Backbone as a ProteinNet text record, in pm:
[ID]
protein_1_A
[PRIMARY]
MILSGERDRPELMASGAKLSLGGTLHDPADPMGRMFLNILATFAEFEIDLLRTRTRAGMAVAPARANFKGKQPRLTAGQRPHLVPAAPVRRADHRRLGRDPATAP
[TERTIARY]
-6047.5	-6168.1	-6212.4	-6338.9	-6393.8	-6469.9	-6439.1	-6504.1	-6616.7	-6726.4	-6836.7	-6825.8	-6829.8	-6810.1	-6904.8	-7034.2	-7131.3	-7128.8	-7114.8	-7121.7	-6996.7	-6880	-6755	-6688.4	-6739.4	-6676.4	-6671.8	-6781.8	-6771.6	-6662.7	-6648.6	-6543.8	-6405.1	-6387.6	-6258.6	-6229.5	-6330.8	-6310.2	-6277.4	-6344.4	-6319.6	-6179.5	-6130.4	-5997.2	-5885.9	-5920.8	-5819.9	-5742.5	-5795.6	-5727.4	-5727.4	-5619.4	-5607.4	-5543.4	-5573.1	-5516.2	-5408.2	-5287	-5177.6	-5154.7	-5173	-5159.8	-5081.1	-4964.4	-4880.9	-4835.8	-4817.9	-4772.5	-4883.6	-5005.6	-5119.6	-5195.7	-5233.9	-5307.1	-5456.1	-5537.4	-5682.4	-5747.2	-5812.4	-5876.6	-6026.6	-6085.1	-6229.1	-6316.5	-6257.1	-6334.9	-6360.7	-6277.5	-6301.1	-6371.2	-6435.6	-6515.9	-6436.4	-6315.7	-6236.1	-6196	-6154	-6117.5	-6236.6	-6352	-6475	-6511.3	-6502.3	-6532.7	-6435.6	-6307.4	-6207.4	-6231.1	-6259.5	-6285.4	-6412.7	-6513.6	-6636.4	-6610.8	-6526.3	-6491.3	-6417.6	-6322.9	-6252.3	-6348.9	-6444.3	-6543.2	-6630.4	-6665.2	-6746.2	-6671	-6542.8	-6463.7	-6447.6	-6430.3	-6417.7	-6546.9	-6660.6	-6789.7	-6810.2	-6769.4	-6779.1	-6695.8	-6574.1	-6487.1	-6548.7	-6608.3	-6671.9	-6787.9	-6867.1	-6978.5	-6929.5	-6820	-6763.2	-6717.4	-6652.6	-6605.5	-6722.2	-6829.5	-6948.4	-7006.8	-7016.8	-7073.3	-6989.3	-6857.7	-6769.5	-6776.4	-6783.2	-6791	-6919.5	-7030.9	-7159.8	-7162.6	-7105.3	-7101.5	-7015.8	-6903.5	-6817.3	-6883	-6955.8	-7024.9	-7139.5	-7199.4	-7309.3	-7262.1	-7142.8	-7094.7	-7008.6	-6963.9	-6874.5	-6938	-7064.9	-7120.8	-7125.3	-7144.3	-7145.4	-7008.1	-6905.3	-6768.6	-6720.8	-6803.5	-6773.8	-6648.4	-6624.6	-6509.2	-6547.9	-6678.2	-6723.1	-6741.3	-6657	-6660.3	-6720.5	-6746.6	-6798.8	-6690.9	-6734.8	-6640.2	-6588.3	-6458.1	-6396.4	-6395.9	-6410.2	-6409	-6273.9	-6278.4	-6154.6	-6087.3	-6164.3	-6107.5	-6079.1	-5974.6	-5942.4	-6034.5	-6035.9	-6119.6	-6080.2	-5953.1	-5907.4	-5948.2	-5972	-6010.4	-6160.7	-6242.3	-6387.6	-6444.5	-6397.4	-6457	-6441.9	-6347.7	-6326.2	-6431.6	-6508.4	-6611.1	-6736.3	-6797.8	-6921.8	-7032.7	-7137.8	-7243.1	-7309.9	-7332.6	-7401.9	-7331.6	-7208.7	-7134.9	-7052.7	-7037.4	-6954.5	-6808.9	-6746.6	-6606.4	-6519.2	-6427.1	-6337.1	-6200.5	-6121.1	-5986.5	-5903.6	-5922.2	-5847.5	-5882.6	-6010.9	-6051.7	-5980.6	-5969.5	-5900.6	-5753.9	-5689.9	-5548	-5531.5	-5619.2	-5608.4	-5631.4	-5718.7	-5749.1	-5651.6	-5555.4	-5456.3	-5506.1	-5608.2	-5661.6	-5610.1	-5621.1	-5575.7	-5672	-5626.9	-5717.6	-5770.6	-5709.2	-5757.4	-5894	-5929.6	-6058.2	-6169.3	-6134.4	-6234.4	-6315.2	-6443.3	-6527.8	-6486.5
-5918.8	-5995.9	-5980.2	-5948	-5932.6	-6060	-6116.9	-6240.1	-6207.9	-6276.3	-6266.6	-6386.9	-6364.8	-6473.3	-6590.3	-6563.5	-6671.7	-6734.4	-6653	-6703.4	-6779.7	-6731.8	-6788.9	-6888.2	-6903.8	-6994.7	-7138.5	-7195	-7333.9	-7351.4	-7252.8	-7259.4	-7256.1	-7170.8	-7164	-7294	-7349.6	-7473	-7588.7	-7593.6	-7702.7	-7694.5	-7571.8	-7556.3	-7577.6	-7578.4	-7596.6	-7468.6	-7353.6	-7225.8	-7188.9	-7127.7	-7077.2	-6939.6	-6855.6	-6722.2	-6720	-6681.4	-6669.2	-6520.3	-6479.6	-6338.6	-6327.1	-6267.7	-6251	-6382.8	-6482.8	-6611.6	-6701.4	-6649.7	-6729.6	-6777	-6903.3	-6961.8	-6960.3	-6899.3	-6891.9	-6980.7	-7086.3	-7183	-7155.2	-7133.1	-7104.6	-7222.9	-7339.5	-7457	-7461.1	-7394.7	-7399.3	-7270.4	-7272.5	-7158.1	-7028	-7033.8	-6910.8	-6852	-6938	-6890.6	-6831.4	-6894.6	-6845.3	-6708.4	-6694.5	-6566.1	-6458.1	-6490.8	-6393.2	-6347.8	-6442.8	-6407.3	-6324.1	-6354.5	-6273.7	-6132.1	-6118.7	-5984.9	-5906.6	-5971.8	-5904.6	-5862.4	-5949.4	-5917.1	-5799.7	-5794.2	-5683.8	-5551.9	-5551.9	-5429.2	-5386.3	-5481.6	-5448.4	-5385.3	-5440.9	-5385.9	-5246.3	-5227.7	-5097	-4992.8	-5031.7	-4939.3	-4898.2	-4994.3	-4963.3	-4866.6	-4889	-4798.6	-4657.9	-4648.5	-4516.6	-4445.4	-4519.9	-4462	-4409.7	-4488.1	-4443.8	-4317.6	-4314.7	-4199.6	-4074.9	-4088.1	-3972.7	-3924.5	-4019.5	-3982.1	-3906.1	-3957.1	-3889.1	-3752.3	-3741.8	-3612.2	-3513.2	-3560	-3472.4	-3428.8	-3520.8	-3486.4	-3389.6	-3394.8	-3305.4	-3161.6	-3141.9	-3005.2	-2951.2	-3037.3	-2993.2	-2890.1	-2903.9	-2801.7	-2663.1	-2658.5	-2529.8	-2463.8	-2545.2	-2492.4	-2476.7	-2517.6	-2508.1	-2585.9	-2698.9	-2779.2	-2922.4	-2945.9	-3078.1	-3077.8	-3151.7	-3151.5	-3279.3	-3376.5	-3503.5	-3584.4	-3686.5	-3772.9	-3701	-3695.4	-3626.9	-3716.1	-3657.7	-3738.1	-3805.1	-3926.9	-4001.5	-3960.4	-3911.4	-3869.9	-3720.7	-3680.8	-3538.7	-3473.5	-3342	-3269.8	-3303.6	-3331.3	-3366.9	-3507.3	-3595	-3732.4	-3747.2	-3663.1	-3677.7	-3667.2	-3577.5	-3568.9	-3697.2	-3782.9	-3905.9	-4012.1	-3991.3	-4088.6	-4064.8	-4171.7	-4162.5	-4217.3	-4137.6	-4184.6	-4312.4	-4406.6	-4532.5	-4621.2	-4593.7	-4678.8	-4778.4	-4900.2	-4995.6	-4950.8	-4968.3	-4929.8	-5041.8	-5006.1	-5104.4	-5095.1	-5198.3	-5200.1	-5082.2	-5045	-4931.7	-4802.7	-4788.8	-4669.6	-4665.3	-4780.1	-4786.2	-4746.9	-4797.2	-4763.5	-4613.8	-4556.8	-4414.9	-4327.4	-4371.8	-4293.3	-4322.2	-4412.1	-4440.6	-4532.8	-4613.3	-4709	-4847.6	-4941	-5077.4	-5149.1	-5192.3	-5257.9	-5391.8	-5448.9	-5576	-5561.1	-5438.3	-5415.4	-5391	-5382.4	-5362	-5488.6	-5473.5	-5592.4	-5669.3
2593.4	2613.3	2758.3	2775.3	2909.2	2942.2	3055.7	3098	3194.4	3178.8	3272.7	3364.4	3494.3	3589.2	3568.7	3560.9	3548.3	3410.1	3305.6	3169.5	3128.7	3166.4	3117	3212.3	3333	3428.1	3378.4	3321.1	3272.6	3167.7	3081.4	2978.9	3042.8	3143.1	3213.2	3286.5	3351.1	3426.4	3332.3	3217.6	3122.7	3063.5	3046.2	2987.3	3089.4	3217.7	3321.7	3350.9	3308.6	3329.7	3477.5	3519.7	3656	3648.5	3745.5	3751.6	3857.7	3817.2	3912.4	3936.1	4060.8	4094.5	4224.4	4216.7	4334.9	4394.8	4310.3	4358.3	4408.9	4415.7	4459.3	4337	4337	4226.2	4258.2	4169.3	4187.1	4082.4	4127.8	4039.8	4035.7	3916.5	3909.8	3951.3	3970	4009.8	4159.9	4240.3	4385	4430.6	4546.6	4591.9	4606.3	4660.4	4677.5	4542.4	4450.9	4317.3	4244.9	4258.5	4195.8	4252.1	4385.3	4447.3	4399.3	4393	4352	4207.9	4118.9	3979.3	3966	4046	4043.4	4093.7	4194.6	4244.5	4136	4066.5	3957.4	3847.1	3813.2	3710.3	3753.4	3882.4	3934.4	3924.3	3960.3	3948.8	3803.1	3712.9	3570.6	3519.6	3559.1	3517.6	3576.5	3701.5	3766.7	3693	3653.6	3579.2	3447.1	3376.3	3248.4	3269.8	3375.6	3404.5	3437.9	3513.3	3543.6	3416.8	3328.4	3202.7	3119.7	3110.8	3036.6	3097.9	3230.3	3299.6	3274.7	3286.5	3264.1	3119.7	3025.3	2884	2856.2	2906.6	2884.2	2950.3	3068.8	3137	3058.9	3007.1	2927.3	2798.5	2735.2	2611.4	2636.4	2756.1	2788.8	2807.6	2864.1	2888.6	2775.2	2685.6	2578.1	2484.1	2441.4	2352.8	2416.9	2547.4	2615.9	2611.6	2608.6	2601.9	2457.9	2363.2	2219.6	2180.6	2244.5	2205.5	2170.2	2148	2106.9	1956.6	1887.8	1742	1685.8	1768.3	1719.6	1649.7	1579.8	1509.5	1385.9	1372.5	1260.4	1136.2	1015.7	893.4	872.4	817.6	794.6	663.8	569.2	441.4	442.3	372.7	362.5	259.3	257.2	161	16.9	-7.3	-141.1	-182.6	-85.5	-116.6	-140	-78.3	-87	-228.2	-316.2	-450.6	-532.7	-498.3	-573.8	-544.6	-438.5	-403.5	-486.8	-531.2	-607.2	-517.1	-490.7	-400.4	-452.5	-362.5	-388.3	-491.6	-525.2	-618.8	-538	-586.8	-513.1	-510	-395.7	-380.5	-435.2	-522.8	-582	-514.8	-534.6	-477.2	-527.7	-654.3	-710.1	-636.2	-597.7	-521.8	-386.9	-322.8	-194.2	-210.6	-313.1	-334.6	-359.6	-443.3	-477.7	-354	-263.8	-144.4	-29.5	-53.2	49.7	157.6	128.6	224	188.6	281.2	259	163.3	45.3	-48.9	1	100.6	153.6	219.8	257.7	321.2	219.4	90.8	-13.6	-33.3	-66.4	-87.3	-211.5
[MASK]
+++++++++++++++++++++++++++++++++++++++++++++++++++++++++++++++++++++++++++++++++++++++++++++++++++++++++

């Protein structure tokens, strides 16, 4: 779960949560704790942005290297003929295809 400093701080303060890091207790209710949690949230957001940038850059050069295959199919070639287009999936179909029947509608 990713916490947003401004959005989730009231919830953290109401629950009485505190962050213990290196023996120091950071309370979101006091100014230093609030600043520290906001700094952590900023670094987390920065990391996510870096990951997105690297992923997009890799996807942009992958076709030129002929190693971008996209998302691979989850079913094997032997399992695909058992599917009927636009038909509701039954629990028996899930069992036959080796999927968890609990996920069937």
